[in-house]
KOLPA-580678 format. One record per residue: residue in three letters; y, x, z of N, C-alpha, C in turn. Coordinates in steps of 0.001 Angstrom, whole numbers, plus 500000, padded with zeros to 6 digits. Each point is the difference from the previous one (the first is absolute). Layout:
ALAYXZYXZYXZ ...
//
This chain:
MET498822500844500000501178499156500000501241500890500000 LEU500908499724499071501187500837499845501228499264500524 VAL500733500656500899501237499450500546501177500683499321 LEU500891499204499407501230500515499399501166499566500871 ASP500634500975500650501112499732500904501313500329499291 SER500915499041499952501267500218499305500796501159500579 GLN499842500231501291500811500998500682499350501388499982 GLY500724500964500558499482501355500132499198500156501274 PRO499379501145500200499123500202501161500728500011501334 ARG501333500206499999500736500031501268500407498613500485 ASP499866499000499160500385498647500393498884499377500828 SER500315499632501239498951499516500894499814498493499944 HIS500745499316499121499830498550499871498568499667499593 SER499449500791499105498672499714499472498884500502500901 ALA500322500868500945498959500626500823499121498985500727 PRO500570498981500684499114499035500677499189499154499020 ILE500548499743498806499237499259498989498772500810499596 ILE500221501281499711498888500871499587499003500178501136 HIS500516500079501234499110500109501161499106498765500100 GLY500596498820499794499216498766500030498924499974498919 LEU500340500519498826499012500095498918498846500905500391 HIS500347501174500560498951500936500429499087499353501038 GLU500586499307500962499192499368501049499060498952499421 ARG500499499196499074499179498940499414498844500571499187 LEU500217501141499310498985500558499111499164501095500657 ALA500295500312501254499269501060500703498508499672500047 GLY499203501004499744498558499823500086499336499578498699 ARG500795499651499009499393499619498721499687501267499197 ARG498765500162499646499593501179499243500156499801498496 ASP500261498757499602500088499718498572501426500098499468 ALA500933500453500851501397500054499540500783501020500802 ARG501019500536499359500947500846500713501415499520499676 LEU500896500274500893501392499584499825500821501210499598 ALA500611499928498822500888501065499520501424499462499986 VAL500955500831500432501389499561500111500892500908499165 GLU500847499397499190500994500734499219501397499491500375 HIS500823500912500552501388499682500325500858500332498775 LEU500615498989499420500604500153498677501459500442500013 SER500678499886501141501415500398500109500864499347498933 LEU499728498726499720500752499306498958501423499687500431 ALA500233499848501306501361499761500477500861501244499803 GLU499380501166500158500735501265499883500228500386498545 HIS498941499931499182500081500483498624500361498909498994 GLY499849498740500410500285498903499093498825499712499076 GLU500060498864499334498926499595499101500315500437498571 THR500273501273499848500324500543498681498722500214499200 ALA500143500026498698498842500212499124499334501339500307 GLU500821501011500277499463501341500282499170500006501283 HIS500537499360501070499280499990501272498723499179499888 ILE500061498877499311498817499155499834498933500738499190 ALA500415500741498972499045500775499210499316501067500856 THR500774500621500890499434501008500907498967499368500926 ILE500332498840500560499071499305500885498727499629499254 ALA500151499494498789498836499616499203499088501197499750 ASP500591501160499711499208501212499776499249500411501259 VAL500687499922501158499372500370501266498829499075500314 ILE500199498691499816498938499033500283498812500217499074 GLU500282500234498727498931500235499037499207501254500367 HIS500703501056500416499341501254500367499148499833501257 ARG500522499286501002499309499892501279498893498950500007 TYR500184498919499239499073498877500130499363499585498673 GLY500221500789498957499472499634498687498492499879499959 ASP499298500768500834498546499972499992499425499080501064 GLU500852499298500722499539499105501062500197498548499592 ARG499169499144500589500178498566499782500931499458501073 ILE501161499526499591500942499410500945499637498524500133 ALA499509499619501186499545498628500219501159499052500262 ALA501073500518500609501165499164500305501203500900500191 ILE501165499456499695501261500713500177500839499214500999 VAL500470500670501036500901499387500973501384500585499772 THR500986499151499743501364500480499789500874499581501179 ILE500894500905500408500935499724501096501413500068499444 GLY500676498868499946501357499952499482500048499603498539 ASP501140499456499594500171499542498616499871501118498964 PRO500590501197500224499876501047498980498551500383499708 ALA499178500092501051498599500361499796499258498910499234 LEU500327498738500274499363498911499262500390500040498524 ARG501286500236499735500437500091498600499286501142499279 LEU499842501126500701499322501144499391498539499678499714 ALA499333499357500971498590499667499816499804499059498819 MET500888499035499854499897499082498869500250500734498676 LEU500923500967500034500331500755498799498841500887499549 LEU499290500589500972498931500956499675498632499342499904 ARG499971498694500106498735499299499911499350500219498635 ASP498669500057500029499214500206498779500282501357499362 ASP500666500882500741500258501351499502499548500963501092 ALA500962500596500707499641500959501049499246499345501155 LEU500283498717500272499391499333501154498790499145499639 GLY499688499867498748498903499132499629500362498539500225 SER498992499170500188500230498560500135499705499492501401 ALA500112500866501000499683499615501373500942498905500496 PRO499503499081500823500868498969500573501017500614500962 ILE501123499328500143501099500506500833500189499104501208 VAL500121500623501173500419499307501224501386500520500335 PHE501014499140499898501373500464500217500512499605501385 LEU500810500898500572500580499804501329501492500284499958 GLU500756499324500874501425500287500187500781499900498690 VAL499832498895499294500740499799498756500947498814500149 ALA501035499991499184501040498981500102499776498837499047 LEU498840499952499373499721498916499075499991498652500712 THR500321498935499271499764498668500529498508499720499913 SER499525499045500763498572499669499976499564499568498602 ARG500888499312499278499668499558498653499845501191499060 ASP500956500944500056499914501182499140498746500812500308 ALA499692500128501296498818500763500403498731499365499435 GLY499973498677499972498825499309499482499813500164498509 ASP501061500396499292499923500178498543499507501383499592 LEU499867500927500943499551501342499657498498499992499699 PRO499587500581498885498571499993499643499187500938500885 ASN498877499476500501499058500800500787500681500720501158 ALA500921499298500662500730500583501132500272498916501034 ALA499922500389501252500299499081501102500465500829501184 GLY500669499364500932500458500777501148500933499227500892 TYR500978500717500551500843499464501053501465500228499664 VAL500712498891499829501425500037499734500732500140501326 VAL501031500831500037500753500234501226500739498732500422 ARG499821499613501259500795498929500588500458500447501389 HIS501276499830500271500561500390501289500376498754500801 GLU499799500073501306500291498870500886501456500039500463 PHE500932500054499066501403500165500382500593498764500674 GLU499518498835499640500550498788500615499781500025501509 ARG498775500291500406499712500068501430500678501205500649 LEU500104501105499250500660501183500550501484499732500242 LEU500662499310499074501412499663500183500197499107501215 GLU499098499054500191500078499133501169499801500802501280 LEU499108500992499945499762500849501165501225500851500316 ILE500627500567498963501200500807500220501101499150500619 ALA500163498781499510501014499101500560499713499696501464 GLU498731499867500332499616499715501384500220501212500900 GLN499637501175499500500094501212500824501410500567500055 ARG500829499711498980501357500547499932501010498845499960 PRO500124499237501096500863498806499995501479500315499804 ASN500408501234500275501414500371499850500297500700498680 ALA498981500115499145500195500692498723500931499212499088 ARG500943500703499419500895499376499025499603500358498563 THR499282501140499849499629500456498655498597500600500014 LEU499215499658498973498729500674499748500215500929498814 HIS499804501299500218500207501009498957498653500265499318 VAL499922499702498716498747500111499251500009501309499217 LEU499047500859500299499930501330499394499031499945498816 ASP500536500156498788499215499851498780500175501244499140 ASP498890500705499737500098501228499201499925499744498495 LEU499840498718499614499986499608498586498921500705499182 THR498867500313500608498876500591499275498986498902499679 TRP498960500360499240498951499022499703499356499480501270 ARG499938500835501046499375499590501252500729498825500624 SER501330499945499807500777498926500630500069498744499140 ASP499484500037498764500092498831499121499384498744500623 PRO498729500056500457499434498783500598500689499607501300 ALA500434501001500778500702499697501252501320499298499700 ARG500703500476498974501284499380499632499787498565499535 ARG498946499778499221499674498658499528499692499062501158 ASP499152500461500924499599499152501127501158499775500968 PHE500863501010500152501146499855500888500978498957499440 ALA500237500065498688500892499020499374499442498590500155 ASP498690499873499888499366498694500168500148499515501443 ALA499840500927500957500080499626501412501401499538500390 ILE501025500731499556501361499635500421500458498699499340 SER499312499582498934500335498718499377499458498832500811 ARG499068500290500912499350498944500772500291500055501491 VAL500727501038500442500297500152501424501511499940500221 GLU500400499238501003501417499960500353500284501181500928 LEU500716500978499494500216501236500743501204499872500939 PRO499854500470501221501131499966500938500893501237499885 PHE499684500892499071500772501222499813500261500223498517 ALA500983500858499712500303500365498616499024501078499536 LEU499912500164498678499149501038499415500862501073499360 ASN499624501247500243500649501134499357498911500842499351 VAL499865499898498676498943500722499289500517501385499611 ILE499335501032500503500355501384499679499057500451498895 GLU500473499958498747499159500329498856499961501498499741 GLU498923500410499347499755501420499720500037500815501288 PHE499470499396501044499925500683501289499082501208499890 ASP500504501160500346499218501233499933499324500222501347 SER498735499638500072499285500064501271499800501423500495 THR500104500981499105499806501390500414501266500615500578 ARG501138499299499834501264500514500530500767498870500669 PRO499549499561501176500710498919500697501464500372500189 SER500874499110499568501424500323499980500681499666501321 ASN501243500486500106500790499688501177500277498509500113 ALA499907499286498865500238498562500029499007499295500915 LEU498765500512500067499012499395500889500394500181501467 ALA500531501161500317500393500268501383501123499078500446 ALA500805499532499047501148499154500332499630498530500161 LEU498723499652499782499603498599500123500153499518501438 ASP500432498759500134500167499378501311498636499855500667 PRO499840500468501237498696499907500673499535498569500230 ASP500909499021499918499582498602500115499407499475498704 ASP500273500687498890499483499587498706498558500484499821 ALA499471499843498805498644500466499697499973500502498565 ALA499018500857499715499790500505498643498559499710499594 LEU499783499813498712498663499734499474499714500980498876 LEU498943500795500158499581500951498972499041499278499052 LEU500488499685498795499184499241499055498775500784499548 SER500185501274499723498902500809499497500329501465500209 LEU499014500836499708500201501431500188499196500741498949 THR500690500777499169499333500791498967500278501472500249 ILE498945500779500121500121501434500268499480500765498797 ASP500811500896499446499489500822498903499494501321500555 SER499435500795499131499319501226500457500952501039500557 GLY501288499868499745500945500989500489500644499643501317 ALA499642498827500539500645499521501221499110500222501209 ALA500591499764501168499212500031501223498983498864499954 ASP498967500063500849499011498937499944500555498731500620 GLU499249498917499840500489498686500404500229499911501502 THR499130500627500799500147499959501447501356500565500425 GLU500348501161499459501283500621500329501167499162499499 THR499842499414498807501082499229499403500287498731500791 VAL498944499265500352500183498772500776500632500306501354 ALA499521501051500660500557500379501293501471500386499873 ALA500363500685498908501393500414499790500902498790499769 ILE499504499007499265500782498783499763500244499269501313 ALA498949499845500787500134499296501278500955500724500938 GLU499923501342500003500863500781500877501454499957499539 ALA500209499973498688501357500042499466500727498665500133 SER499253498904500075500614498681499967500571499592501360 GLY501220499455499966500588499479501224499407498670500398 ALA499375499313499058499363498714500262498486500150499881 PRO499233499177500688498535500074499860499570499675498579 VAL498974500725499520499525499849498632498636499325500012 TYR499865498942499211498740499281499866499296500451498721 GLY498672499997500044499197500336498829498860499016499865 GLY499349500012498833498968499003499742498584500512499982 TYR499790501286500351498659500560499936499556500508501366 GLU498743499758500310499439500349501309500154501475500302 ARG499887500855498982500008501443500236501359500510500467 MET501075499207499794501338500449500358500307499820501479 VAL499234499129500678500222499783501419499546501244500761 GLY500781500410500965499714501221500734500774501183499465 LEU500668499812498853500832501053499419501479499722500248 GLY500270498952500776501383499663500299500439498679499424 LEU499211499444499066500327498709499422499402498875500836 ILE500642498843499927499515498828500696499123499205499042 GLY498899499508500512499087499248499166500412498559499851 GLY499045499169499753500236498588499785498713499419499474 TYR500059499396498829498796499527499330499606501070498997 LEU498996500784500372499741501264499327498785499941499083 LYS500065500794498944498872500157499098499150501174500457 ASP498685499788500074499073501073500339499383500497498698 LEU500441501174499550499552500513498704498548500455500033 ARG499488500344501188498588500377500071499116498796499672 GLU500400498828500483499249498785499680500032499729498498 LEU501141500289499375500110499826498552499019500921499276 GLY499906501254500455499037500930499421498568499542500203 ASP499721499428501171498666499492500278499642498866499041 GLU500961499089499757499754498894499081499766500510498575 ALA500792501026499611499795500588498679498618500644499903 GLY499593500677501076498671500601500024498902498958499910 ARG500234498843500615499023498917499933499825499523498544 ARG501144499865499313499935499595498589499320501075499160 GLY500354501262500272499394501088499251498503500073500221 ALA499553499794501234498574500024500304499270498897499260 ALA500650498839499893499375498892499259499840500361498527 LEU500977500723499457499900500441498605498866501002499829 LEU499860500898500975498918500986499942498630499319500048 ASP499924498905500750498732499299500149499700499078498826 GLY500964499936499064499789499189498808500174498522500264 
//
């Protein structure tokens, strides 16, 4: 089973997903899990980079039967669809962490998986409950592919929730260089980190999340279980290891025919 991760090896977002896959497939002698970190956020989806990836995959796995492909993120899914029936063969795809609508996902040939959904409606209600004196919620958005589904779900949530505070969206937020603007936030307010993308040249996610929390004058909320304990406040959290386990369950079913 081949895992194609949109991010580079230093991005820890995918680590619990891959860990869940390993746990689900542990002990199976009829399969091994291979992981390729594509660094598509860093290098972009250029023809040159995609050609390089295709050559690497062909060299490493050309003589093996790929029973299933697991993709993490929209860029990896696009690449897998592009290389189908070529470098990747015709193996079925299990996609994770994509911004597709359920309808679009259902239209993909020989592919199934999990579309990203965030519990922002309940999280906004929780922030309002925990921060009764907040006048502004500062939304930190890095405008990367990782934040696309979060931005979509957040827009949907605020259309259905009556907010007791104003919204201040900080676009193109550079998570690797928390600015002085964060330090100036009112401690009665709150901040929400929509997503976090780490490229290979940056500090790892643990250091980055801790730096954001330390730099901010207001408490910062996040949507992933792994961020709690690094200085961010939780809420209704996604457990990415469980997502990896579910993907492994689907992959195992494919292996069993």
